C-alpha positions, 0 to 999 in steps of 0.5 A: 500500500505504501508503494502505491501511495508513493507512486501517486504522490511521486507523480504529483510531486514531479507535476508540482516541480514541472509547474514550478520550473516552467511557470505554466498555468496548468495545475500540477495535479493535472500534470502529475495525472498525465505523467502517471497515465504516460508511465502506465501506458509505456509500462514503466509502472504496472497497473497492479502497483497502483490499482488498490489505492486508485480504487480506494481513492475513486470509491471515496472521491465524494469525501474529498469534495465535502470541504470545498462544498462546505466552504462554498456555502460561505459565499452564497451571498456573492453567488446569489448576486452573480447567479446570472453570469455564473449560469450563462458562463457555465451553460456557454462553456458546457456547450462549447466543450460539447461542440469542440469535442464533437468536431474533434471526434469527427475530424479525428475519424476523417483523418484516420479513415484517410490514413487507412485509405492511403495505406491500402 
């Protein structure tokens, strides 16, 4: 269990170091997750090495959102005053993500079809 946790925290620490070193505005946790995914994909890290702790963390994910949810209640007055811009921004960004994801999927399928067509 210690090794599994050490691998995940190690990837997070490397992500933090990369963020600090480069100054990019991507959260270090995202970089760490991408690093862990890459290491799993190239089989530097075996899935069995992190599977148990990963399953535990996913099963208890709701627990990790309780503190931010409680902290959010402190700002209900501000949220109430700005509800229209919040709802509009959320709706617009959700629609934008859906459209861009759909277009990306369509374009990727066309490119793959074109590449496969040339190889035949």
